N, C-alpha and C positions, 0 to 999 in steps of 0.2 A: 470403423478400421476396415483394414484391404489384408487379406494373406496372399500372399505368392508361393508359390513352389520352390524358388532358386533363394539363395541367401550368398549373395556376391561380395567378393573382398572390394569389388570397386564398380563404376556405373553400369547394370545392366537394362536391354532394354525387356521392355514387357509384351510380350507378340514377338513376328517375326518381320525383318526388311532383308530387299531381293538384297541379291550382292550388289547389283549394278547403284542401287543407292548409297552404294559407298564410294570414296574416291580414293586415289591414291595420292602419298605425297612421300618426298627422302628422306630420312629420319637422319636426326643426329646421330651420334655417338654414344649412347645410351642402352640403356637396356629399358623395352616397358612393358609392362604388364596389361593383359586385354582386360576393358573395363578404366584405362586411366584417363583421367580430361588431358585432351593433348592440347600444348602453347605451339605456335610459330613462331621459332628463332632464328635470325641469320638464316630464312628460307628454309630451315629443317622442323621438321615435327619431333619436336620432343614433349619429356613428362615432367613434372616437377613443382610443377607451382601452386601456391596454396589462395590462387583468389582467380576466378572467372575476369578476363579482360578483353580488349578487344583484339589481339592477340589468341584467343581461342577458337580452336578446329574443330572439333567435336572428340569422341573417345573411340578407345584403339578398338578396334574388331577382334584380335588376335594378339598373343604373345610375338612379342619380337626385340631379340636379343641381340644390339649392334656393340654393346659395350668395350668388345674388343679391335672394334672397327674405326669407320673415320667418318665424317659427316657423309652425307650421302651414298653410303654400300649397298644400304636395301631401303628399298621399298616398301611403303605399309599401308593396311587398308582403316581410312578412317572415317565415323560411322558421326556424320552433320550432326547438329542441333536444329530437327526440322521442327514444327509447331506442331504437328498430327503425332509425336512422338512418344510414348510414356517411358517413364525410367524409371530403376527402383535405386536408390542410392544410399549404402551404411551411409550413420550417423556419425560426424569421430571425435566432436568434443564430449567433455564430460558432463554429459544429461541425455536421460534416456527420453527419447522426442514424447510428444506428449498433445492433446486432442488441438491444444494452444497453439501448436505451431501449422495447421492447418490453414492454407490461401495466404500464410506468408513468403516471400521472394528471398532465398538466404544465397549466401557464396559459398563458395568451397572451406573445408579445412583445409584439407589437402589435395593431390592429384586422383584420391579415389574415394573420398569422404564429404558429408556436410557438415556448414557450421553453424547452426540454427540461432546463436549469437551473435552475428553479421548477417546482418539487413544492407549493408552499402554494398553493392552492386556496380559491377562496372561492365558494357557490354553484353552480359549476360547472364544469369540469374537464376537461380531451381523454384520454380512455385511449387508448394507442397498440395497434394491433392487429398492425401492421405497417409496412411504410417499402418507400420506393424511390428508390434510389441508383442508376437505373440512367443509363446516359449520357445520355440525352433529360432526365432528371430533374433531373441535375446543372448540364445545358446551362441550364433554366428557371428552374430556380434553386439557387445553390449549394451550400446546407446540405439537399438533396432535402428528400422528401416523406414527413409522418404517416399512416396511416391506420388511421382509429379512430372511435370515436365519445364523446359529450359525454353525461357522467353529470354526474346531482346534479340538485336541484331549488331553486328558488328557494325553499324553506324551510330548506335544509338551512343 
């Protein structure tokens, strides 16, 4: 079992990534939080999906509120799902993560959390390497946190 020093409400990188590793995309007319998994919708980055897909872009690097604007009013930075990046992500469905989840590839529960019961993935999936169910982790998110990397590609 691993322990992390931050307990985010969405996806977060473990370690650092250079800013030049991110890419820019025009945002849809929505409010996006740092750590949201983003999708391409009609040419714009948006959040709000409950499954990985071939339209998955990566993770919002910062909070962006364009809910009062129009599609394309704002450009946002997106962290791509590169195979070498390790993430910590909260579990979103109604079960505490256990060692049985290690090695499994799971889908999203919503745009910020994972669903341990959903292993039917399209495009991308989150491969669990470890978990954190420490007192601090469970205080931050009732079901604990998975640690792993996102696998797959838009061509799968």
